[in-house]
C-alpha positions in Angstrom: 29.3 -18.5 -23.3 30.6 -15.6 -21.3 28.8 -16.0 -18.0 28.3 -13.2 -15.4 27.2 -14.3 -11.9 25.7 -11.4 -10.0 27.2 -11.6 -6.5 29.4 -14.3 -5.0 27.2 -15.3 -2.1 26.2 -18.8 -1.2 24.3 -19.9 -4.3 26.2 -17.7 -6.8 29.5 -18.6 -5.2 28.7 -22.3 -5.3 27.6 -22.3 -8.9 30.5 -20.1 -10.0 33.0 -22.3 -8.2 31.7 -25.4 -9.9 31.7 -23.7 -13.3 35.2 -22.3 -12.9 36.5 -25.7 -11.6 35.1 -27.2 -14.9 36.8 -24.6 -17.1 33.9 -22.4 -18.0 34.2 -18.6 -18.7 32.8 -17.1 -15.5 33.1 -13.7 -13.9 31.5 -12.5 -10.7 29.9 -9.1 -10.5 30.7 -7.9 -6.9 30.9 -4.8 -4.7 34.4 -3.6 -3.7 34.3 -5.3 -0.2 33.5 -8.7 -1.7 36.1 -8.2 -4.4 38.7 -7.6 -1.7 37.7 -10.8 0.0 37.9 -12.8 -3.2 41.3 -11.4 -4.0 42.7 -12.1 -0.6 41.1 -15.5 0.2 39.7 -16.9 -3.0 36.5 -18.9 -3.2 36.1 -22.1 -1.2 33.2 -24.7 -1.3 32.9 -27.6 1.2 30.6 -30.3 -0.1 29.9 -34.0 0.0 30.0 -33.8 -3.8 33.6 -32.6 -3.6 35.4 -29.6 -2.2 36.5 -26.8 -4.5 39.0 -23.9 -3.9 39.4 -21.2 -6.6 42.4 -19.1 -5.5 41.7 -16.2 -7.8 38.2 -16.1 -9.1 37.6 -13.6 -11.9 35.5 -10.6 -10.7 34.4 -7.2 -12.1 32.9 -4.1 -10.5 29.8 -2.5 -12.2 31.8 0.5 -13.3 34.2 -1.8 -15.3 31.6 -3.6 -17.4 32.5 -2.8 -21.0 30.4 -5.1 -23.1 27.4 -7.5 -22.8 27.6 -11.0 -21.5 25.9 -14.0 -23.0 24.3 -15.3 -19.8 23.6 -13.6 -16.5 22.9 -15.8 -13.4 21.0 -13.9 -10.8 20.6 -15.2 -7.2 20.3 -12.1 -5.1 17.8 -11.5 -2.3 14.5 -10.3 -3.6 14.8 -6.9 -1.8 18.2 -6.3 -3.5 16.9 -6.9 -7.0 16.4 -3.2 -7.9 19.9 -2.4 -7.0 21.2 -5.5 -8.7 19.5 -4.6 -11.9 21.2 -1.2 -11.8 24.6 -2.9 -11.3 24.3 -5.4 -14.2 22.4 -3.2 -16.7 25.6 -2.6 -18.6 26.1 -6.3 -19.1 22.7 -6.7 -20.9 22.7 -6.7 -24.7 20.0 -7.6 -27.2 20.9 -11.3 -27.1 21.8 -11.5 -23.4 20.0 -14.2 -21.4 19.0 -13.4 -17.8 18.4 -16.4 -15.7 17.1 -15.5 -12.2 17.1 -18.1 -9.4 14.9 -16.2 -6.9 11.8 -17.7 -5.3 8.3 -16.4 -6.0 7.2 -14.6 -9.2 7.4 -10.9 -8.7 11.0 -10.7 -9.8 10.0 -11.9 -13.3 7.7 -8.9 -13.6 10.4 -6.5 -12.4 13.1 -7.9 -14.8 10.7 -7.9 -17.8 9.8 -4.3 -17.1 13.4 -3.2 -16.8 14.8 -5.2 -19.8 13.3 -6.7 -22.9 10.9 -9.6 -22.0 12.9 -11.9 -24.3 16.0 -11.4 -22.2 14.4 -13.2 -19.2 14.0 -16.9 -18.6 12.3 -18.6 -15.6 14.4 -20.6 -13.2 14.6 -22.1 -9.8 17.4 -23.4 -7.6 17.6 -26.7 -5.7 20.8 -26.2 -3.8 20.9 -25.9 0.0 24.0 -23.8 0.8 25.1 -21.2 3.3 28.3 -19.2 4.1 30.1 -19.6 7.4 31.7 -16.7 9.3 34.9 -17.1 7.3 33.1 -16.9 4.0 33.4 -20.6 3.2 30.4 -21.9 1.2 28.9 -24.9 2.9 26.8 -27.3 0.8 24.3 -29.1 3.1 23.0 -32.0 1.0 23.7 -34.0 -2.2 21.2 -32.1 -4.2 22.8 -29.6 -6.6 21.0 -28.4 -9.7 18.9 -25.7 -11.2 15.9 -25.9 -13.4 15.1 -23.3 -16.1 13.2 -22.6 -19.2 11.4 -20.2 -21.5 8.4 -18.5 -19.9 6.2 -19.4 -22.8 6.8 -23.1 -22.2 8.5 -23.7 -25.6 12.0 -25.2 -25.4 14.5 -23.4 -27.6 18.0 -23.6 -29.0 19.3 -21.2 -26.4 18.0 -23.4 -23.5 19.9 -26.3 -24.9 23.0 -24.1 -25.3 22.7 -23.1 -21.7 22.8 -26.8 -20.7 26.1 -27.2 -22.5 27.5 -23.9 -21.1 26.7 -24.9 -17.5 27.8 -28.6 -17.7 29.9 -29.6 -14.7 29.1 -33.2 -14.1 27.3 -34.6 -11.0 28.5 -31.8 -8.7 26.2 -29.3 -10.4 23.5 -29.8 -13.1 21.3 -27.5 -15.2 18.1 -29.0 -16.3 15.9 -27.5 -19.0 12.1 -27.5 -18.6 9.1 -26.6 -20.8 6.9 -26.1 -17.7 9.1 -23.8 -15.6 6.3 -21.3 -14.6 4.3 -24.2 -13.1 7.4 -25.5 -11.3 8.1 -22.0 -9.9 4.5 -21.7 -8.6 4.8 -25.1 -7.0 8.0 -24.3 -5.3 6.5 -20.9 -4.2 3.7 -22.8 -2.4 6.2 -25.0 -0.6 8.5 -22.1 0.3 5.6 -19.9 1.6 4.2 -22.8 3.7 7.6 -23.5 5.2 8.4 -19.8 5.9 5.0 -19.0 7.3 4.8 -21.9 9.7 8.4 -22.0 10.9 8.4 -18.2 11.5 5.0 -18.3 13.3 6.1 -21.1 15.6 9.8 -20.1 15.7 10.8 -23.7 15.4 11.8 -26.4 12.9 9.2 -28.5 11.1 9.9 -31.5 13.3 9.4 -29.5 16.5 6.0 -28.2 15.2 5.0 -31.8 14.3 6.1 -33.1 17.7 4.0 -30.4 19.4 0.9 -31.6 17.6 0.9 -28.8 14.9 0.5 -31.0 11.8 -3.0 -29.6 11.2 -1.6 -26.1 11.1 0.9 -27.1 8.5 -1.8 -28.7 6.4 -4.0 -25.7 6.8 -1.3 -23.3 5.6 -0.3 -25.6 2.7 -3.9 -25.8 1.5 -4.3 -22.0 1.8 -1.1 -21.4 -0.3 -2.1 -24.1 -2.8 -5.5 -22.6 -3.3 -3.9 -19.3 -4.4 -1.8 -21.2 -7.0 -5.0 -22.9 -8.1 -6.8 -19.6 -8.6 -3.8 -18.4 -10.6 -4.1 -21.3 -13.0 -1.2 -23.4 -11.5 -2.8 -26.1 -9.4 -0.6 -28.6 -7.5 -1.0 -32.2 -8.7 -1.9 -34.8 -6.2 1.6 -36.3 -6.4 3.2 -32.9 -5.8 1.0 -32.1 -2.8 1.8 -35.6 -1.3 5.5 -34.9 -1.7 5.2 -31.6 0.0 3.2 -33.2 2.8 5.9 -35.8 3.3 8.6 -33.1 3.5 6.6 -30.7 5.8 5.4 -33.4 8.2 8.5 -35.6 8.4 9.1 -36.6 12.1 12.2 -35.1 13.6 12.9 -32.8 10.6 15.3 -30.0 11.5 14.3 -27.9 8.4 13.6 -24.3 9.0 12.9 -21.6 6.4 15.7 -19.1 5.6 13.3 -16.4 6.8 13.4 -17.8 10.3 17.2 -18.0 10.2 17.2 -14.3 9.2 14.9 -13.4 12.1 17.1 -15.3 14.5 20.2 -13.4 13.4 18.5 -10.0 13.3 18.6 -9.7 9.5 16.2 -8.6 6.8 13.7 -11.2 5.4 12.0 -11.7 2.0 8.6 -11.4 3.6 7.1 -9.1 1.0 8.3 -11.3 -1.9 7.5 -14.7 -0.5 4.4 -14.2 1.7 3.1 -10.7 0.9 3.1 -11.1 -2.9 1.3 -14.4 -2.6 -1.4 -12.7 -0.4 -1.8 -10.0 -3.0 -2.6 -12.6 -5.6 -5.3 -14.2 -3.5 -8.7 -13.8 -5.1 -10.7 -14.6 -1.9 -10.0 -15.1 1.8 -10.2 -18.6 3.3 -13.7 -19.9 3.7 -13.2 -21.0 7.3 -11.1 -19.7 10.1 -8.1 -17.3 10.2 -5.7 -16.9 7.3 -2.4 -18.4 8.5 -0.7 -16.9 5.5 -1.8 -13.4 6.5 -0.8 -14.1 10.1 2.6 -15.3 9.1 3.1 -12.2 6.9 2.0 -9.9 9.8 4.4 -11.8 12.1 7.4 -10.9 9.8 6.2 -7.3 9.2 5.9 -6.8 12.9 9.4 -8.1 13.3 10.5 -5.5 10.7 8.7 -2.7 12.6 10.4 -3.7 15.9 13.8 -3.8 14.2 13.4 -0.3 12.8 12.3 1.0 16.2 15.3 -0.6 17.8 17.8 0.9 15.4 18.0 -1.4 12.3 19.1 -4.9 11.3 22.0 -6.3 13.2 23.5 -8.3 10.5 23.4 -9.0 6.8 20.8 -11.5 5.6 21.6 -15.1 5.1 23.3 -15.5 1.7 20.8 -16.9 -0.7 20.5 -20.6 0.0 17.0 -21.7 -1.0 
């Protein structure tokens, strides 16, 4: 497969580096500034699963796309999706597969409106990465895989072909699923809970727990899970227990990427992660205040202040979900 990776940020760069290191046909779609960086410094990944340096990673500008690609991997920030679709539109043919790795669900609707619905798969990323000030991609834990599948649940020949096309060994794995929509909803609940509570408290999960805030985490998790339930995607008991273990682990230093964005004065994905979930809520919580609504208002108030003070100070954290 000819693979196009939209952007060479943290997630796209990590996956692309692994694929190139394994001999796959990969090209990065980038803007001129990033193209210059790749040409001058290459692409470097630091990871417990093995470091990688690609001296001259292949890249292309949107104006130089001449024919469709077989597979497009998409891991941009949600608020950049419209611009990204304009950039890679020339790479989409009748048989092109678009595999987005964004959180939430709204992006699927945007992609299916812009392109043919059959072009679009569901997917999610389980890689914790970031880029340092020098552009080096830092992989934070030994987890390194994506999960993807057809949106109608049926497994297909093309999903199996993607597994082969993305094979890199233990350093990066692509796992097909016949329940990807359910899995995306489940992850959305976790991401929204983590983003809402860590942004509201401006602290890591372990700090919130140490301060006696476990009940607030549980409240927000229940609220987000109730919306998934209303949408026909309830969390299983085992999944909810797993999320409880993650969210209430003593001493956890986990914070949402949204909080990291706030702390560096960058734009957040508030509308896509918290706002869209709120819009899908059929009814308000039966008791007490909506922590989801409060968390969303917290981030929108931050946006308003940033605009009043002259704009965002820095680019957002490269996608590292």
